[in-house]
C-alpha positions in Angstrom: 19.0 -20.0 -36.6 20.7 -21.0 -33.3 19.5 -23.7 -30.9 19.9 -24.4 -27.2 20.4 -28.1 -26.2 19.2 -28.3 -22.7 19.9 -32.0 -22.0 23.2 -32.5 -23.7 25.1 -29.4 -22.7 24.7 -28.6 -19.0 26.4 -25.2 -19.4 23.6 -24.2 -21.8 21.0 -25.0 -19.2 22.6 -22.4 -16.8 22.7 -19.9 -19.7 19.1 -20.6 -20.4 18.2 -20.1 -16.7 20.1 -16.8 -16.7 18.1 -15.7 -19.8 14.7 -16.8 -18.4 15.1 -17.2 -14.7 11.4 -17.2 -13.9 10.7 -20.2 -16.3 10.7 -23.8 -15.1 12.6 -26.4 -17.1 10.5 -29.6 -17.5 11.4 -33.0 -19.0 11.4 -33.7 -21.8 13.0 -30.3 -22.6 10.0 -28.1 -22.3 9.6 -24.9 -20.3 6.6 -23.6 -18.3 5.4 -20.6 -16.4 2.2 -19.4 -14.8 1.4 -15.7 -15.1 -1.0 -14.2 -12.5 -2.9 -11.0 -13.1 -5.3 -8.8 -11.0 -8.4 -9.6 -12.9 -10.0 -11.1 -16.0 -9.5 -7.9 -18.2 -5.7 -7.9 -17.6 -5.5 -11.7 -18.2 -7.3 -11.3 -21.5 -5.0 -8.4 -22.5 -2.0 -10.7 -22.0 -3.7 -13.5 -23.9 -4.4 -11.2 -26.9 -0.8 -10.1 -27.0 0.4 -13.7 -26.8 -1.9 -14.8 -29.6 -0.9 -11.9 -31.9 2.8 -12.5 -31.5 2.6 -16.3 -31.6 0.8 -16.1 -34.9 3.3 -13.6 -36.2 6.3 -15.8 -35.2 4.6 -19.1 -36.1 5.4 -20.4 -32.6 2.4 -21.8 -30.7 2.8 -22.7 -27.0 0.2 -24.7 -25.1 -1.9 -22.2 -23.1 -4.5 -22.8 -20.3 -6.1 -19.9 -18.6 -8.8 -18.8 -16.1 -9.9 -15.4 -15.0 -6.6 -14.5 -13.3 -4.0 -17.0 -14.4 -2.3 -18.0 -17.7 -0.3 -21.2 -17.7 2.1 -21.6 -20.7 4.0 -24.6 -21.8 6.6 -24.3 -24.6 7.8 -27.6 -26.1 10.4 -28.0 -28.8 9.1 -27.7 -32.3 12.2 -29.3 -33.8 13.1 -32.6 -32.2 14.5 -32.3 -28.7 15.7 -28.7 -29.0 14.2 -25.4 -28.0 14.9 -22.9 -30.9 15.8 -19.3 -30.6 12.2 -18.5 -31.7 10.8 -20.4 -28.7 13.3 -18.7 -26.3 12.4 -15.4 -27.8 8.7 -16.0 -27.3 9.2 -16.9 -23.7 11.2 -13.7 -23.2 8.5 -11.7 -25.0 5.9 -13.1 -22.6 8.0 -11.9 -19.6 8.0 -8.4 -21.1 4.2 -8.6 -22.0 3.5 -9.6 -18.4 5.3 -6.6 -17.1 3.5 -4.3 -19.6 0.1 -5.6 -18.5 1.0 -5.3 -14.8 2.2 -1.7 -15.4 -1.3 -1.0 -16.9 -2.8 -2.5 -13.7 -0.8 -0.1 -11.6 -1.7 2.9 -13.8 -5.4 2.2 -13.2 -4.9 2.1 -9.5 -3.5 5.6 -9.5 
């Protein structure tokens, strides 16, 4: 399983930011993003997808949410390094966000 060292290898940080440009890199080596949805139903749909996949991948981010927002913090599970599993989960959440927002648009039309 490959790893990305954000602190020690600056070029890897730029690669990471290319892979997940909408995520913010925090110290010490965590990433965060806030997802915003139209209403509570769509927020909950996103949360359900996140929970299902997190359990399946055995990768559990810190999650705070209210009726329209979901704030996610992913911290390294193995020392000071984000694993490919954690990067994959962040990428999945970006896709899940788009899926839920596409559902929002379909309901409008």
